[in-house]
C-alpha positions, 0 to 999 in steps of 0.5 A: 500500500505504501509504494502506490501512495508515494507514487501518487505524491503523498508523504508516507512513513512506514513501520514493520516488524520484519527487516525483510519486508522493509528491504523489499519495500526499500528496493521497490522505492529505489527502483522507482526513484521514490523516497519514504522513511521506513522504520523497524519496530512494533506497533505496540511501541509506536513513538513518533516525532511527527503528527500525522493526518492519517495512519493506516494498518491493513491486511489484518496486521492488528490480528497479530497483536495477541492480547488486549493490553498490547492492542490498547498500547497500539491505539494509544500510540496511534492517538498520540501520533495523530493530529486532532481529527486525524484518521486511523484506518485498520482492518481485522478478520471477521470471526465468522468468516475465519471459522468457516473458511480456515478451520482445517484449511490447506492450500497448495500452489506453485509460483515462479517454480516455488511450491508453497503449502499453507495450512491453518487451524482455529481455536475458540476460547470464549469469544476469542478466535485464534488462527494458527498458520503453518507455511511451508516453502520449497525454494528452487536451488541449484542442480534441481534441488529445493530448500524447505523453509517453514514459518508459523504465524498466530493471529488472534481475533477479538470480538469487534466490540473489543476493538471499538471499546479500545478506540473510544478509550483512546480518544478515537471515535468510530466513523464507519465500519465497512465490510471487507473493502466493499467486497462480498464475503466479509472476510475483514471489517475495515474500521474508520476512526477519527481522533477527537479534538483535545 
């Protein structure tokens, strides 16, 4: 999302926990002769020197924060980084959709001679859903050999009201809740919030 915004002339800073993802973004920016400030760090430790008109966190990144205390810290950091009436947009998985589609799910594909297997399972504890991802990659090497790599991810989905309550607690009012960027199926909820005037 960052690179197209910079292409359109917006001044955009980026934050990611993965140095590898930042390197990919730096390369894309460099290849297109674009500039952006990219920072390595955790959402829940967001401290900035500037104030922003808009902060976004898409592609279910908030679901990687696995406890309410850290979500609260994230929202507090966002509120502190926004100008009055600045916007915070983020999305979270839909519990109903994830339960239906990703319990005992397996997907296999080949892209650019790389085979990957994506397996997921879910676990419900009260109203909280945890989704476990296991990704296996077979990457081509020399002499028709492949290297096997595995990644494990955990995401937690709290009831929508939990996110809304934490926004309000941090002086962020809910402007709108949109189902999955206007797409059918409602895989995610997009939450548009705005910082209240001080």
